[in-house]
C-alpha positions as CSV (number, residue, x, y, z in Angstrom):
1,X,-129.7,193.2,-47.0
2,X,-126.6,192.6,-48.7
3,X,-124.0,190.7,-47.2
4,X,-120.8,192.3,-46.3
5,X,-118.4,192.7,-48.7
6,X,-114.6,193.5,-47.7
7,X,-111.5,193.2,-49.8
8,X,-108.2,192.5,-48.8
9,X,-104.6,192.4,-49.9
10,X,-105.1,195.2,-52.5
11,X,-103.7,198.8,-52.2
12,X,-105.8,201.3,-50.6
13,X,-107.3,203.3,-53.6
14,X,-108.8,199.5,-54.8
15,X,-111.1,199.7,-51.1
16,X,-114.5,199.5,-52.4
17,X,-118.1,199.8,-50.3
18,X,-121.2,197.3,-50.7
19,X,-123.2,197.3,-53.4
20,X,-125.6,200.3,-53.3
21,X,-123.4,202.9,-51.4
22,X,-123.6,206.5,-52.7
23,X,-119.9,206.5,-52.2
24,X,-117.7,205.6,-55.2
25,X,-114.4,203.8,-55.0
26,X,-112.6,207.4,-55.1
27,X,-112.7,207.8,-58.4
28,X,-111.6,204.8,-59.7
29,X,-112.9,203.3,-63.2
30,X,-114.8,200.1,-63.1
31,X,-111.8,197.7,-64.5
32,X,-109.5,199.1,-61.6
33,X,-112.0,197.9,-59.4
34,X,-112.3,194.8,-61.4
35,X,-108.8,193.9,-61.3
36,X,-108.5,194.3,-57.4
37,X,-111.6,192.2,-56.8
38,X,-109.4,189.8,-58.5
39,X,-106.4,189.5,-56.2
40,X,-109.1,188.2,-53.5
41,X,-111.4,184.7,-53.2
42,X,-114.4,184.8,-52.0
43,X,-115.1,182.2,-49.7
44,X,-118.5,181.3,-47.7
45,X,-118.3,180.9,-44.4
46,X,-120.9,178.8,-42.1
47,X,-122.8,181.4,-41.3
48,X,-123.6,182.3,-45.0
49,X,-121.6,185.7,-45.0
50,X,-118.6,186.0,-47.6
51,X,-115.1,186.5,-46.4
52,X,-111.9,187.3,-48.4
53,X,-108.5,185.5,-48.3
54,X,-104.9,186.6,-50.0
55,X,-104.9,184.1,-53.2
56,X,-102.8,181.0,-52.3
57,X,-99.0,180.5,-54.5
58,X,-99.7,177.5,-56.8
59,X,-97.6,174.2,-56.9
60,X,-95.9,175.6,-59.9
61,X,-95.0,178.9,-58.0
62,X,-93.6,176.6,-54.2
63,X,-91.6,174.9,-57.0
64,X,-89.9,177.4,-58.7
65,X,-88.9,179.1,-55.7
66,X,-85.5,178.2,-54.6
67,X,-85.4,175.8,-51.4
68,X,-82.5,176.6,-48.6
69,X,-80.9,173.3,-47.7
70,X,-79.1,173.0,-44.2
71,X,-75.1,172.7,-44.7
72,X,-76.0,169.4,-42.0
73,X,-78.1,168.2,-44.2
74,X,-75.9,168.1,-47.3
75,X,-72.9,166.6,-45.6
76,X,-75.0,163.5,-43.7
77,X,-76.4,162.9,-47.9
78,X,-72.7,163.5,-48.9
79,X,-71.5,160.4,-46.1
80,X,-74.6,158.4,-47.0
81,X,-73.7,158.2,-50.4
82,X,-70.0,157.8,-49.8
83,X,-71.2,154.8,-47.4
84,X,-73.2,153.4,-49.5
85,X,-70.8,153.1,-52.3
86,X,-67.9,152.0,-50.1
87,X,-70.6,149.0,-48.8
88,X,-71.1,148.1,-52.7
89,X,-67.4,148.0,-53.5
90,X,-66.7,145.7,-50.9
91,X,-69.5,143.4,-51.6
92,X,-68.3,143.1,-54.9
93,X,-64.8,142.6,-54.1
94,X,-66.2,140.2,-51.7
95,X,-67.7,138.2,-54.1
96,X,-65.1,138.3,-56.2
97,X,-62.7,136.7,-53.4
98,X,-64.8,134.5,-53.0
99,X,-65.0,132.8,-56.2
100,X,-60.9,132.7,-56.5
101,X,-60.9,131.2,-53.4
102,X,-63.8,128.3,-54.1
103,X,-61.9,127.7,-57.5
104,X,-58.1,127.2,-55.4
105,X,-60.2,125.0,-53.2
106,X,-61.5,122.8,-56.3
107,X,-57.8,122.5,-57.4
108,X,-56.5,121.4,-53.8
109,X,-59.6,118.9,-53.5
110,X,-58.5,117.5,-57.3
111,X,-54.8,117.2,-56.7
112,X,-55.7,115.4,-53.3
113,X,-57.7,112.5,-54.6
114,X,-55.4,112.2,-57.6
115,X,-52.7,111.8,-54.8
116,X,-54.5,109.1,-53.4
117,X,-55.3,107.1,-56.1
118,X,-52.1,107.3,-56.9
119,X,-50.7,106.5,-53.9
120,X,-52.9,103.1,-53.6
121,X,-52.1,102.2,-57.4
122,X,-48.3,102.2,-56.4
123,X,-49.1,99.8,-53.4
124,X,-51.5,97.6,-55.6
125,X,-48.2,97.5,-58.0
126,X,-46.2,96.5,-55.7
127,X,-47.8,93.9,-54.4
128,X,-48.6,92.3,-57.6
129,X,-45.1,92.7,-58.4
130,X,-44.0,90.9,-54.7
131,X,-46.6,87.7,-56.3
132,X,-45.4,87.6,-59.7
133,X,-41.5,86.8,-58.6
134,X,-42.8,84.9,-55.3
135,X,-41.3,87.3,-52.7
136,X,-43.3,88.7,-49.7
137,X,-44.6,92.6,-50.1
138,X,-44.5,94.2,-46.4
139,X,-47.3,97.1,-46.2
140,X,-45.9,100.0,-45.2
141,X,-46.1,100.6,-40.8
142,X,-49.3,102.6,-39.8
143,X,-48.6,106.2,-39.2
144,X,-52.6,107.1,-38.4
145,X,-55.3,105.5,-35.6
146,X,-58.1,105.4,-34.5
147,X,-59.5,104.9,-31.3
148,X,-62.8,104.2,-30.3
149,X,-63.7,103.7,-26.4
150,X,-65.9,101.1,-25.6
151,X,-66.5,100.4,-21.8
152,X,-67.0,102.9,-18.8
153,X,-65.1,104.1,-15.6
154,X,-66.0,101.0,-14.1
155,X,-62.7,99.2,-12.1
156,X,-60.9,101.5,-14.1
157,X,-57.2,102.0,-12.6
158,X,-56.1,105.8,-11.6
159,X,-53.5,105.5,-14.7
160,X,-55.6,104.0,-17.4
161,X,-58.2,106.9,-16.5
162,X,-55.2,109.3,-16.8
163,X,-54.1,107.9,-20.3
164,X,-58.0,108.3,-21.3
165,X,-58.1,111.7,-20.6
166,X,-54.5,112.5,-22.1
167,X,-56.6,110.8,-25.1
168,X,-59.4,112.4,-24.7
169,X,-61.7,110.0,-24.5
170,X,-63.9,110.7,-21.9
171,X,-67.2,109.2,-22.7
172,X,-68.2,105.8,-24.3
173,X,-68.5,106.1,-27.9
174,X,-66.0,109.0,-28.5
175,X,-63.3,108.7,-31.1
176,X,-60.1,110.0,-31.7
177,X,-57.3,110.2,-34.2
178,X,-53.8,109.5,-33.2
179,X,-50.5,109.7,-35.0
180,X,-49.1,106.0,-34.0
181,X,-45.6,106.2,-32.5
182,X,-43.7,104.6,-29.3
183,X,-45.2,106.7,-26.9
184,X,-49.2,106.3,-27.7
185,X,-48.5,103.0,-28.7
186,X,-47.2,102.1,-24.9
187,X,-50.3,104.0,-24.2
188,X,-53.3,102.2,-26.2
189,X,-51.8,99.4,-24.9
190,X,-52.3,100.4,-21.6
191,X,-56.2,100.7,-22.3
192,X,-56.4,97.9,-24.6
193,X,-59.8,96.5,-23.0
194,X,-61.4,100.0,-22.9
195,X,-60.9,100.8,-26.7
196,X,-60.8,99.7,-30.1
197,X,-58.6,100.7,-32.5
198,X,-56.9,100.4,-35.9
199,X,-56.0,102.0,-39.2
200,X,-58.3,104.2,-40.6
201,X,-58.3,104.6,-44.6
202,X,-59.2,108.2,-46.8
203,X,-62.8,107.3,-46.9
204,X,-63.2,106.6,-43.2
205,X,-61.5,109.9,-42.3
206,X,-63.4,112.0,-45.0
207,X,-66.8,110.7,-44.2
208,X,-65.9,110.5,-39.8
209,X,-65.3,114.6,-39.8
210,X,-68.2,115.4,-42.4
211,X,-70.8,113.4,-40.5
212,X,-69.6,113.9,-36.8
213,X,-67.2,116.8,-37.1
214,X,-67.1,119.7,-34.5
215,X,-64.0,122.2,-34.3
216,X,-63.1,124.0,-31.5
217,X,-63.0,127.6,-31.1
218,X,-62.9,129.3,-27.7
219,X,-63.0,126.5,-25.9
220,X,-66.8,126.3,-27.7
221,X,-67.5,122.9,-30.0
222,X,-68.3,124.5,-33.4
223,X,-69.8,122.6,-35.9
224,X,-67.9,122.4,-39.3
225,X,-70.4,123.9,-41.2
226,X,-68.3,126.1,-43.6
227,X,-64.8,126.1,-44.9
228,X,-64.4,129.6,-42.8
229,X,-64.2,128.0,-39.6
230,X,-61.3,126.1,-40.4
231,X,-59.6,128.9,-41.7
232,X,-60.2,130.7,-38.8
233,X,-58.7,128.3,-37.0
234,X,-55.9,126.4,-39.0
235,X,-55.3,129.1,-41.7
236,X,-52.3,130.2,-40.3
237,X,-50.9,126.3,-41.1
238,X,-52.4,126.9,-44.7
239,X,-55.4,125.1,-44.2
240,X,-58.4,126.6,-45.5
241,X,-61.2,124.5,-45.8
242,X,-62.0,120.7,-44.9
243,X,-60.5,119.0,-47.6
244,X,-57.3,120.8,-46.0
245,X,-58.3,119.0,-42.8
246,X,-58.8,115.8,-44.3
247,X,-55.7,115.8,-46.3
248,X,-53.7,116.9,-43.0
249,X,-54.8,114.1,-40.9
250,X,-55.2,111.5,-43.3
251,X,-51.3,112.2,-44.1
252,X,-50.1,112.5,-40.9
253,X,-48.4,115.8,-42.4
254,X,-46.3,118.3,-40.4
255,X,-49.4,120.1,-39.1
256,X,-51.0,117.0,-37.8
257,X,-51.3,118.4,-34.3
258,X,-52.7,121.6,-34.7
259,X,-55.5,119.9,-36.6
260,X,-56.0,117.0,-34.6
261,X,-56.4,119.4,-31.3
262,X,-58.5,121.7,-33.3
263,X,-61.0,118.5,-33.8
264,X,-63.7,118.0,-31.0
265,X,-63.4,114.4,-30.1
266,X,-66.2,112.6,-32.3
267,X,-69.4,111.7,-30.6
268,X,-70.5,108.4,-32.8
269,X,-73.5,106.3,-32.1
270,X,-73.5,103.0,-31.1
271,X,-73.1,100.2,-33.4
272,X,-75.7,98.7,-35.5
273,X,-76.4,95.5,-33.9
274,X,-74.3,96.2,-30.9
275,X,-71.2,95.4,-29.5
276,X,-71.2,91.2,-29.1
277,X,-68.5,90.3,-26.6
278,X,-66.9,93.8,-25.1
279,X,-64.7,92.2,-22.8
280,X,-62.8,89.9,-25.0
281,X,-59.9,90.9,-27.4
282,X,-60.3,91.0,-31.0
283,X,-58.3,88.2,-32.0
284,X,-60.4,86.1,-29.6
285,X,-63.5,87.2,-31.2
286,X,-64.1,90.4,-29.0
287,X,-64.7,94.0,-29.5
288,X,-61.1,95.0,-27.6
289,X,-57.6,95.7,-28.9
290,X,-56.1,96.4,-32.2
291,X,-58.3,95.4,-35.4
292,X,-55.6,96.9,-37.8
293,X,-57.7,98.1,-41.3
294,X,-61.1,96.2,-39.8
295,X,-61.6,99.5,-37.6
296,X,-63.0,101.2,-40.7
297,X,-65.9,98.5,-40.5
298,X,-66.8,99.0,-37.2
299,X,-67.0,103.0,-37.7
300,X,-69.0,102.7,-40.7
301,X,-71.5,101.2,-38.0
302,X,-70.8,103.7,-35.8
303,X,-71.3,106.8,-37.8
């Protein structure tokens, strides 16, 4: 027998029976029957019979139809686009500000270098002038000292221990910068057997900060790996970079107290070759006490 044939998705007058049926299709002509049959797709089923399905629209037809987008989706897209534009503008502005700040920092560093060189040349000229006239040149009094602890706490009196705490020298080989005045000189005089101190130059100040410098932020020891760390803590004092910090310490500027308190006590290494005679004063061939400008060599050995 012929497989059963059925037509769907067509008007009633296009209905047809299987081939061989004595009845006609309601008197419809053959071309009408063919047009009705074109509206269906014949698919072979697993059982070997034929079934029909409605015609599936093509992709072009689907694209041509207008799609409805919910208002919430449109609003979300609008908000995301605005946020992306704002973020892009913020990044561009941040880059521009960083370039401007970097240029300002370079100018400050150049100004500081010129200042250090001018001061050194001035001292050299005054020394030469005094020598040429047969007079003596009195060196300017030092304003800054670097103090290094060289002994432990065994046999230390309570007063000396308290001074060590005030100087923030709690461990051996700790170093700090100190402003020299009458009070600090008296304190240093009382702890002479336990510390080595002297007058650092700009090179020593720069190297000790760059190599062993840590800042104190929220009572935490933070490395000075970025100028933003310095600016965050000392920006209100117009100290925005490490070079500003070095200049403030080396020249004992108006914000020296804040800058020095920001610096964590430096943790130096034992000097190359070790200490020879820590129990003796430097004037007696030992290590303790004031060694004036010779402190620079000791610090270089401990960096």
